[in-house]
C-alpha positions in Angstrom: 53.3 46.0 -29.5 55.0 45.0 -26.2 53.6 43.3 -23.1 54.7 42.3 -19.7 54.3 38.7 -18.6 53.9 37.3 -15.1 54.6 33.6 -15.7 54.4 30.7 -13.2 57.8 29.0 -13.0 58.3 25.7 -11.2 61.2 23.4 -11.6 59.3 20.2 -10.9 56.4 18.7 -9.0 58.2 18.7 -5.7 59.7 22.1 -5.8 58.1 25.4 -4.8 57.0 27.7 -7.7 56.7 31.4 -8.1 55.7 34.1 -10.6 58.5 35.7 -12.6 58.1 38.8 -14.7 59.3 39.1 -18.2 59.2 42.0 -20.7 58.6 41.0 -24.3 60.5 42.3 -27.3 58.5 43.9 -30.1 55.6 41.6 -31.0 53.3 41.3 -34.0 49.7 41.7 -32.9 48.7 39.0 -35.4 50.8 36.3 -33.9 49.1 33.6 -31.7 49.6 33.5 -28.0 51.9 30.4 -28.4 53.9 32.2 -31.0 54.4 35.0 -28.6 55.7 32.5 -26.0 58.1 31.1 -28.7 59.5 34.7 -29.1 59.9 35.1 -25.4 61.7 31.8 -25.2 64.0 32.7 -28.0 64.8 35.9 -26.1 65.5 34.0 -22.9 67.7 31.5 -24.7 69.8 34.3 -26.2 70.2 35.7 -22.7 71.3 32.3 -21.4 68.1 31.8 -19.2 65.9 28.8 -18.9 63.0 28.9 -21.5 59.5 28.6 -20.2 58.1 25.1 -20.5 54.6 24.9 -22.0 52.5 22.3 -23.8 51.7 22.5 -27.5 51.1 20.3 -30.5 48.8 20.9 -33.4 48.2 24.6 -32.8 45.0 24.3 -34.7 42.5 24.1 -31.8 41.8 20.4 -32.2 44.2 18.5 -29.8 43.7 20.2 -26.5 47.4 20.3 -25.6 47.7 24.0 -25.2 46.6 24.2 -21.5 47.2 27.7 -20.1 45.3 29.9 -17.7 45.5 33.4 -19.0 44.5 36.3 -16.7 42.6 33.8 -14.6 40.6 32.2 -17.4 41.5 28.8 -19.0 42.5 29.3 -22.6 42.3 33.1 -22.4 39.7 35.9 -22.9 37.6 34.5 -25.7 34.8 32.0 -25.7 34.9 28.8 -27.7 38.6 28.8 -28.6 41.8 27.1 -27.3 45.0 29.0 -26.2 46.6 28.4 -29.6 43.6 30.2 -31.2 44.1 33.3 -29.0 45.9 36.1 -30.8 48.0 39.0 -29.4 45.5 41.5 -30.9 43.2 40.3 -28.1 45.5 42.4 -25.8 46.6 46.0 -25.7 50.1 47.4 -26.0 51.6 47.6 -22.5 49.3 45.0 -20.9 50.4 42.8 -18.1 49.4 39.2 -18.7 49.4 36.6 -16.0 50.0 33.0 -17.2 49.5 29.9 -15.0 49.1 26.1 -15.5 45.9 24.2 -14.8 45.6 23.9 -11.0 44.1 20.7 -9.8 45.2 17.9 -7.5 44.6 15.4 -10.3 46.8 17.4 -12.7 50.1 17.6 -10.9 52.6 20.2 -12.4 55.5 18.7 -14.2 57.4 21.9 -14.9 56.4 25.6 -15.3 53.1 25.6 -17.3 53.1 21.8 -18.1 50.9 19.6 -16.0 50.3 15.8 -16.1 46.8 15.1 -17.5 47.2 11.3 -17.7 44.2 11.0 -15.3 42.0 11.7 -18.3 43.6 8.9 -20.2 43.0 6.5 -17.3 39.3 7.5 -17.2 38.9 6.8 -20.9 40.7 3.5 -20.5 38.3 2.5 -17.7 35.4 3.0 -20.1 36.9 0.3 -22.4 35.9 -0.4 -26.0 32.6 -1.2 -27.7 32.1 -4.9 -28.4 29.7 -4.5 -31.4 31.3 -5.2 -34.7 30.6 -2.2 -36.9 32.2 -3.4 -40.0 33.1 -0.9 -42.8 31.5 2.5 -43.3 28.6 1.1 -45.4 27.7 -1.3 -42.6 27.7 1.5 -40.0 25.6 3.7 -42.3 23.0 0.9 -42.6 22.1 1.2 -38.9 19.2 3.6 -38.4 20.1 6.4 -35.9 17.7 9.2 -35.0 19.1 12.5 -36.3 18.7 14.1 -32.8 20.8 11.4 -31.3 23.4 11.5 -34.0 23.7 15.3 -33.6 24.0 15.0 -29.8 26.7 12.3 -30.1 28.7 14.5 -32.5 28.4 17.4 -30.1 29.7 15.3 -27.3 32.5 13.8 -29.4 33.9 17.3 -30.0 35.5 17.2 -26.5 39.2 17.5 -27.0 40.1 16.5 -23.4 42.1 19.7 -22.7 41.0 19.9 -19.0 39.8 23.5 -19.1 36.6 22.4 -17.4 38.7 21.1 -14.4 40.8 24.3 -14.3 37.8 26.5 -14.2 35.8 24.5 -11.6 36.1 25.6 -8.0 36.1 21.9 -7.0 38.3 20.7 -9.9 35.5 18.5 -11.2 36.0 16.5 -14.3 32.3 15.9 -14.8 31.9 17.7 -18.1 34.8 15.8 -19.7 33.5 12.4 -18.4 30.0 13.2 -19.4 31.0 14.0 -23.0 33.1 10.8 -23.3 30.2 8.7 -21.8 27.5 10.4 -23.9 29.1 10.2 -27.4 29.1 6.4 -27.2 26.0 6.0 -25.1 23.9 7.8 -27.7 24.8 5.4 -30.5 23.3 1.9 -31.0 26.8 0.4 -31.1 27.5 1.8 -27.6 24.4 0.2 -25.9 25.8 -3.2 -24.7 28.4 -1.6 -22.4 26.4 1.7 -21.8 25.8 1.3 -18.0 29.0 -0.7 -17.3 30.9 2.1 -19.0 29.4 5.0 -17.1 29.9 3.2 -13.8 33.6 2.4 -14.6 34.4 5.9 -15.8 32.7 7.7 -12.9 34.4 5.4 -10.4 37.8 6.1 -12.0 37.1 9.8 -12.0 36.6 9.7 -8.3 39.7 7.5 -7.7 41.8 10.1 -9.6 40.9 12.8 -7.0 38.7 15.1 -9.0 36.1 17.0 -7.0 32.3 17.0 -7.0 30.2 18.9 -9.5 28.0 21.7 -8.1 26.7 22.8 -11.5 27.9 26.4 -11.5 28.5 26.3 -15.3 32.1 27.5 -15.2 33.1 24.4 -17.1 30.8 25.0 -20.0 31.7 28.7 -20.1 35.4 28.0 -20.7 35.2 24.8 -22.8 36.8 25.5 -26.2 34.3 23.3 -27.9 31.3 24.6 -25.8 30.2 21.2 -24.6 26.8 21.6 -22.9 26.0 20.9 -19.3 23.1 18.9 -20.5 25.5 16.0 -21.0 26.2 16.0 -17.2 22.5 15.5 -16.6 22.4 12.7 -19.1 25.4 11.0 -17.5 23.8 11.3 -14.0 20.7 9.5 -15.3 22.8 6.7 -16.8 24.8 6.4 -13.6 21.6 6.1 -11.5 20.5 3.3 -13.8 23.9 1.6 -13.4 23.5 1.7 -9.7 19.9 0.4 -9.9 21.2 -2.5 -11.9 23.1 -3.6 -8.9 26.7 -2.5 -9.5 27.7 -0.9 -6.1 29.9 2.1 -6.1 33.6 1.2 -5.4 34.9 4.6 -4.3 33.8 7.4 -2.0 34.6 10.4 -4.0 32.4 13.1 -5.6 30.3 10.6 -7.6 28.1 11.7 -10.4 26.5 14.7 -8.7 
């Protein structure tokens, strides 16, 4: 099969970008989307042209590095998979495929399809560590945890921090990501001492990074490769309200937790 690609090319964060069109050589329909880009880049290199810059790492759907908007949808046409798990058999011979980076003020473009997502790292750093000594595995297993809470914590912990939720949101909100990171610790006994301090710090940092407000359209949940539920946003909002009630005033004037 062969396809035509319209790819966003941008030299750096300060230069203007534009779409450029490339025709692929013959492709195997069973290759992944990233393997297809490898083939395109090999072809460009042979022609003496600049290869397309894009992020990738594990290529197994667990690291969140593969951040591409494909035909207007973060990670591509399928639900519950990352870009690296999208295969060329998802498209038809002769298709035109539009490829863009995540587009958000808090995710500045570095080059082509690569954007800077260190804002997510700073949000997690703001949350800090748990202070409870959990010991070895047998010690942790001796602490009773309701199965419902354990299951919810594992669901939240599946978040791979890719940023698809931000890319899909009309306001570039990071609420789903922050809610998942807040909830997977807040549901566990070991996370209770810093529970409200953590949610306050992480939401404040999210606002400081320039992410937008959440209007609960559900676009974030729809494109999340791990299908993180919107319910975690409601849970985080409740914890944030408690944090404010406890007397920790909000430091920034951004989107807040709503």
